[in-house]
BALOBA-1460 file (C-alpha; in Angstrom, 3 decimals):
// residues 97
<rec num="1" residu="m" x="83.673" y="95.144" z="95.151"/>
<rec num="2" residu="k" x="83.743" y="95.982" z="91.501"/>
<rec num="3" residu="k" x="84.514" y="93.336" z="88.900"/>
<rec num="4" residu="i" x="87.744" y="95.069" z="87.913"/>
<rec num="5" residu="e" x="88.972" y="95.076" z="91.519"/>
<rec num="6" residu="l" x="88.249" y="91.363" z="91.899"/>
<rec num="7" residu="d" x="89.941" y="90.592" z="88.580"/>
<rec num="8" residu="k" x="93.025" y="92.481" z="89.752"/>
<rec num="9" residu="l" x="92.903" y="90.627" z="93.073"/>
<rec num="10" residu="i" x="92.892" y="87.295" z="91.252"/>
<rec num="11" residu="s" x="95.750" y="88.467" z="89.043"/>
<rec num="12" residu="y" x="97.776" y="89.521" z="92.076"/>
<rec num="13" residu="e" x="97.066" y="86.185" z="93.756"/>
<rec num="14" residu="l" x="98.540" y="84.305" z="90.797"/>
<rec num="15" residu="k" x="101.622" y="86.508" z="90.664"/>
<rec num="16" residu="i" x="102.188" y="86.428" z="94.418"/>
<rec num="17" residu="g" x="101.664" y="82.639" z="94.557"/>
<rec num="18" residu="v" x="104.270" y="82.033" z="91.867"/>
<rec num="19" residu="i" x="106.749" y="84.450" z="93.459"/>
<rec num="20" residu="i" x="106.328" y="82.919" z="96.929"/>
<rec num="21" residu="s" x="106.704" y="79.438" z="95.476"/>
<rec num="22" residu="a" x="109.856" y="80.423" z="93.593"/>
<rec num="23" residu="v" x="111.397" y="81.995" z="96.694"/>
<rec num="24" residu="i" x="110.661" y="78.906" z="98.791"/>
<rec num="25" residu="v" x="112.121" y="76.574" z="96.153"/>
<rec num="26" residu="l" x="115.219" y="78.771" z="95.785"/>
<rec num="27" residu="v" x="115.748" y="78.749" z="99.562"/>
<rec num="28" residu="g" x="115.438" y="74.965" z="99.485"/>
<rec num="29" residu="l" x="117.900" y="74.698" z="96.609"/>
<rec num="30" residu="f" x="120.345" y="76.993" z="98.382"/>
<rec num="31" residu="l" x="120.132" y="74.820" z="101.489"/>
<rec num="32" residu="a" x="120.483" y="71.669" z="99.383"/>
<rec num="33" residu="f" x="123.754" y="72.908" z="97.919"/>
<rec num="34" residu="t" x="125.128" y="74.230" z="101.198"/>
<rec num="35" residu="t" x="124.124" y="71.255" z="103.369"/>
<rec num="36" residu="n" x="124.755" y="68.434" z="100.869"/>
<rec num="37" residu="g" x="121.062" y="67.732" z="100.256"/>
<rec num="38" residu="s" x="119.772" y="67.443" z="103.802"/>
<rec num="39" residu="d" x="116.198" y="66.341" z="104.463"/>
<rec num="40" residu="i" x="115.173" y="69.843" z="105.526"/>
<rec num="41" residu="s" x="116.151" y="71.275" z="102.141"/>
<rec num="42" residu="i" x="114.111" y="68.632" z="100.333"/>
<rec num="43" residu="n" x="111.135" y="69.373" z="102.597"/>
<rec num="44" residu="i" x="111.424" y="73.098" z="101.866"/>
<rec num="45" residu="i" x="111.475" y="72.453" z="98.115"/>
<rec num="46" residu="t" x="108.403" y="70.239" z="98.528"/>
<rec num="47" residu="v" x="106.580" y="73.050" z="100.337"/>
<rec num="48" residu="g" x="107.438" y="75.376" z="97.438"/>
<rec num="49" residu="v" x="105.953" y="72.911" z="94.956"/>
<rec num="50" residu="f" x="102.794" y="72.580" z="97.073"/>
<rec num="51" residu="v" x="102.445" y="76.371" z="97.133"/>
<rec num="52" residu="l" x="102.733" y="76.329" z="93.342"/>
<rec num="53" residu="f" x="100.005" y="73.640" z="93.143"/>
<rec num="54" residu="a" x="97.775" y="75.603" z="95.514"/>
<rec num="55" residu="t" x="97.989" y="78.809" z="93.473"/>
<rec num="56" residu="p" x="95.568" y="77.825" z="90.663"/>
<rec num="57" residu="v" x="93.246" y="76.134" z="93.172"/>
<rec num="58" residu="i" x="93.011" y="79.388" z="95.116"/>
<rec num="59" residu="r" x="92.404" y="81.221" z="91.834"/>
<rec num="60" residu="v" x="89.464" y="78.945" z="91.006"/>
<rec num="61" residu="i" x="88.037" y="79.396" z="94.526"/>
<rec num="62" residu="m" x="88.327" y="83.161" z="94.129"/>
<rec num="63" residu="s" x="86.580" y="82.901" z="90.755"/>
<rec num="64" residu="v" x="83.667" y="81.064" z="92.371"/>
<rec num="65" residu="f" x="83.250" y="83.980" z="94.758"/>
<rec num="66" residu="l" x="83.681" y="86.501" z="91.928"/>
<rec num="67" residu="f" x="80.890" y="84.933" z="89.893"/>
<rec num="68" residu="a" x="78.676" y="84.521" z="92.968"/>
<rec num="69" residu="v" x="79.088" y="88.214" z="93.851"/>
<rec num="70" residu="e" x="78.161" y="89.092" z="90.275"/>
<rec num="71" residu="r" x="75.116" y="86.795" z="90.658"/>
<rec num="72" residu="n" x="76.127" y="84.893" z="87.546"/>
<rec num="73" residu="a" x="74.676" y="81.480" z="88.355"/>
<rec num="74" residu="l" x="75.839" y="79.715" z="85.190"/>
<rec num="75" residu="y" x="79.512" y="80.628" z="85.593"/>
<rec num="76" residu="t" x="79.364" y="80.000" z="89.337"/>
<rec num="77" residu="i" x="78.150" y="76.448" z="88.713"/>
<rec num="78" residu="i" x="80.676" y="75.853" z="85.932"/>
<rec num="79" residu="t" x="83.514" y="77.129" z="88.125"/>
<rec num="80" residu="i" x="82.401" y="74.920" z="91.019"/>
<rec num="81" residu="i" x="82.489" y="71.938" z="88.643"/>
<rec num="82" residu="v" x="86.000" y="72.955" z="87.558"/>
<rec num="83" residu="l" x="87.024" y="73.201" z="91.224"/>
<rec num="84" residu="i" x="85.645" y="69.733" z="91.966"/>
<rec num="85" residu="n" x="87.480" y="68.299" z="88.950"/>
<rec num="86" residu="l" x="90.702" y="70.031" z="89.956"/>
<rec num="87" residu="l" x="90.510" y="68.777" z="93.544"/>
<rec num="88" residu="f" x="89.666" y="65.271" z="92.284"/>
<rec num="89" residu="a" x="92.696" y="65.319" z="89.979"/>
<rec num="90" residu="i" x="94.977" y="66.451" z="92.800"/>
<rec num="91" residu="f" x="93.758" y="64.278" z="95.676"/>
<rec num="92" residu="v" x="91.864" y="61.254" z="94.330"/>
<rec num="93" residu="a" x="93.192" y="60.437" z="90.854"/>
<rec num="94" residu="p" x="96.812" y="59.803" z="91.920"/>
<rec num="95" residu="s" x="95.647" y="57.049" z="94.277"/>
<rec num="96" residu="l" x="93.784" y="55.364" z="91.415"/>
<rec num="97" residu="i" x="96.882" y="54.949" z="89.300"/>
């Protein structure tokens, strides 16, 4: 794939991730108002927030592959370090607080 195609793919991933997250949260909010805040509506909203959190993580993973395909070792390593830091901040750091 060409660099431009991969850049567009990453751009689409960010847009689609935000749109999907917004739709899921709106469905959850609609259910919360129509069912007086049932547990299912709260769970749906939570899924929407997790999709929103996952969007930049997926973007960084895609960037690792983009730089690896371009055989750019420096940026591949830097992006892997960013990914490790991001995953640490999401999964490990909250338990340390």
